[in-house]
DODO-850065 format. One record per residue: x, y, z of N, C-alpha, C, CB in turn; residue in one letter. Coordinates in steps of 0.001 Angstrom, whole numbers, plus 500000, padded with zeros to 6 digits. Glycine has a CB too. Layout:
<recs>
XYZXYZXYZXYZA...
</recs>
This chain:
<recs>
564054398187924125564193399373923289564778400504924136562819399789922669M565787401173923585566453402248924319565615403525924274567858402509923740A565796404345925285565061405608925264565705406549924244565035406262926679N565012407597923830565523408479922771566871409121923105564517409563922491P567112409464924346568381410086924717569541409110924516568336410567926179L569349407859924936570382406834924733570628406618923243569971405502925407Q569544406582922493569659406368921051570511407469920417568259406323920395F570247408714920766571004409840920221572466409747920633570401411177920688I572738409400921885574117409275922356574850408162921604574144408999923871Q574183407038921436574803405916920725575039406267919251573916404654920837Q574094406982918662574238407386917266575426408322917100572956408062916764T575560409294917995576691410222917929578020409484918123576539411327918991R578023408490919008579243407712919242579631406930917981579048406744920436A578648406352917305578929405590916085579388406506914958577689404802915647E578789407671914829579194408621913794580635409074914037578238409842913766I581016409171915285582391409540915612583410408494915186582513409779917084G582987407247915026583880406158914615584068406090913101583341404833915116K583240406807912370583284406742910913584565407400910409582038407425910292V585207406742909452586374407326908797585874408013907529587477406232908473T585818409319907565585294410073906435586369410204905364584799411466906885W585963410175904081586956410317903010587507411738902965586339409947901650P588722411838902466589330413157902325588734413860901106590877413045902196T588983415141901008588484415919899873589030415348898557588879417413900022R590309414955898574590942414383897374590276413061896977592453414160897617R589982412206897951589316410930897655587934411163897056589199410075898930E587210412111897608585874412417897079585984412925895645585154413466897970V586939413802895396587130414358894056587488413252893058588231415439894074L588431412390893434588862411328892522587740410336892236590064410593893103L587010409937893262585929408980893015584803409623892213585385408432894341T584552410907892411583537411600891618583948411645890153583309413025892151T585216411951889897585717411966888517585611410576887897587182412460888472I585963409542888666585876408171888145584440407801887787586430407175889171M583497408228888612582089407933888331581656408608887031581189408396889503V582037409882886841581674410579885611582330409942884386582066412048885706F583587409538884516584273408896883392583598407577883043585760408663883723V583294406765884047582647405479883781581252405674883183582555404651885073M580520406671883664579190406963883109579310407386881644578484408075883933A580318408203881323580523408636879940580891407451879047581620409712879873A581791406596879535582181405419878749580993404482878523583319404661879454L580183404317879531578991403472879397578015404080878397578301403282880763T577837405389878442576941406065877501577440405904876066576816407559877854A578745406050875863579315405885874519579131404448874049580819406268874505V579390403491874922579226402076874562577796401792874114579597401168875750F576813402217874912575427401925874559574971402710873331574516402235875734F575528403899873116575209404646871899575721403884870673575826406074871951A576942403339870770577488402560869652576685401278869412578958402211869918L576280400625870479575445399430870338574127399801869676575192398765871714V573540400922870078572281401381869501572432401659868005571792402639870225D573511402347867641573756402647866224573940401351865437575003403556866062V574670400413866014574885399136865333573600398352865134575865398299866109G572781398296866162571509397562866048570596398259865039570801397455867438I570569399596865098569712400340864165570149400098862719569747401855864485R571456400141862481571967399918861125571660398498860667573485400181861066A571833397541861570571533396161861214570071395953860872571920395246862337G569186396526861684567757396382861416567347397101860137566948396912862587L567921398279859886567606398981858657568085398186857434568238400378858669Q569254397542857572569753396698856481568858395510856231571153396219856782G568418394869857302567535393697857166566190394109856585567330393000858533I565630395193857127564323395639856640564413396187855227563743396698857569L565570396716854837565766397202853478565736396087852456567066397942853377G566108394891852870566074393738851956564642393356851618566806392532852574L563721393575852528562336393159852328561445394316851891561790392547853600F561968395523851866561110396663851577561415397210850281561226397716852590G
</recs>
């Protein structure tokens, strides 16, 4: 096990090797995440409406 000073030095060295995304990349991926989340929400809302309508139709036959 390395001593704490070595650990900190090694950690800083590894962080220096990281290729950080540009501001534009962060913005684009953030927008893509919001768009995909919105599309998923719309899809599940439509599925919910469809299932609800189907169940109401089925239950209406027996009620």
